[in-house]
C-alpha positions in Angstrom: 0.0 0.0 0.0 1.3 3.5 -0.9 0.9 6.0 1.8 -0.3 9.4 0.7 1.5 12.1 2.6 -0.4 15.2 3.8 1.1 18.5 5.1 -0.5 20.5 7.8 -2.3 23.5 6.4 -3.4 25.0 9.7 -4.2 24.3 13.3 -7.3 26.1 14.6 -7.8 27.6 18.0 -11.0 29.1 19.4 -9.9 32.1 21.5 -11.5 35.1 23.1 -9.8 37.9 21.1 -8.4 36.5 17.8 -7.4 39.9 16.2 -5.7 41.2 19.4 -4.0 37.8 19.8 -2.8 37.9 16.1 -1.4 41.4 16.6 0.5 40.3 19.7 1.8 37.2 17.9 2.9 39.5 15.1 4.4 42.3 17.2 6.1 40.1 19.9 6.8 36.7 18.2 7.3 38.1 14.7 4.5 36.0 13.1 3.0 37.0 9.8 -0.7 37.9 9.7 -1.9 36.2 6.5 -5.6 37.1 6.8 -8.0 38.6 9.3 -11.7 39.4 9.3 -14.4 40.4 11.8 -18.2 40.8 11.8 -20.7 41.3 14.7 -20.5 37.8 16.0 -17.2 36.2 14.9 -13.7 37.0 14.0 -10.7 35.1 12.6 -7.0 35.6 11.9 -4.5 33.3 10.2 -0.9 33.7 11.3 2.3 31.9 10.4 5.8 31.8 11.8 8.8 32.8 9.6 8.8 29.5 7.7 5.3 30.4 6.4 4.5 26.7 6.1 1.8 26.1 8.8 -0.9 28.5 9.8 -2.6 29.0 13.1 -6.2 29.9 12.8 -7.3 32.1 15.7 -11.0 32.4 15.8 -14.0 33.5 17.8 -17.1 31.6 17.0 -20.6 32.1 18.6 -21.5 29.4 21.1 -18.1 27.7 21.0 -16.1 28.2 24.2 -12.6 29.6 24.0 -9.7 27.1 24.4 -8.6 28.6 27.7 -12.0 27.9 29.3 -11.8 24.2 28.5 -8.3 23.1 29.4 -7.4 21.6 32.8 -3.6 21.9 32.4 -1.5 24.4 30.4 0.3 21.6 28.5 -2.9 20.1 27.1 -2.5 22.3 24.1 0.4 24.6 23.5 2.2 26.6 20.8 5.8 25.7 20.8 8.4 28.2 19.4 12.1 27.8 19.1 14.5 29.7 21.3 18.2 30.3 20.8 18.7 32.1 24.1 16.2 30.9 26.7 16.9 33.5 29.4 16.8 36.4 27.0 13.6 35.1 25.3 11.9 34.6 28.7 12.7 38.2 29.7 11.6 39.5 26.3 8.2 37.7 26.4 7.5 38.6 30.0 8.3 42.2 29.3 5.7 42.0 26.4 2.9 40.6 28.5 3.5 36.9 28.7 3.4 35.2 32.1 6.1 32.7 33.1 4.5 29.4 34.3 7.4 27.0 34.8 10.7 25.8 33.6 10.0 22.2 32.7 12.1 19.4 34.1 14.8 18.1 31.7 13.2 15.7 29.2 16.3 14.9 27.3 19.9 15.9 27.7 20.5 19.2 25.9 16.8 20.2 25.8 15.3 23.2 27.6 11.6 23.8 27.8 9.8 26.8 29.4 6.1 27.3 29.6 4.4 30.8 29.5 0.9 32.1 28.9 0.3 34.7 26.3 -1.8 37.7 27.5 -5.0 35.7 26.9 -4.0 32.6 28.8 -3.0 30.4 25.8 0.1 28.3 26.4 3.3 29.1 24.7 6.3 26.7 25.1 9.8 28.0 24.5 11.9 25.1 23.2 15.7 24.9 22.9 16.6 21.5 21.6 19.9 19.6 21.9 21.9 18.9 18.8 20.1 15.7 17.7 16.7 17.4 17.0 16.4 20.6 15.1 
């Protein structure tokens, strides 16, 4: 059997303030805003990192609870971004409204993981990998 390979087009998140969140992700994380729209009941923004390969859909939809109102633990769903200087990146994000949650226990030698909340309570994980995973 031949396996057909699919690429991720986007990952959707229902959030309280998609347009504000997209702006923060643009201004603070350097993400690109590919599209945004708003009407009286709903709003949506699509953002990408610098690779421009996978989009995050940030949306508010009537009668659908925001992600932060449904999770029991901050690691249930998180957006992981690469870090080249963990201490400097933590300071930068906290100075721009993120909240430091925890420095994660070492999972593999050479890995460093830190968990923060963005200003809306969505989980961001800073990741600095060892040499064998890039």
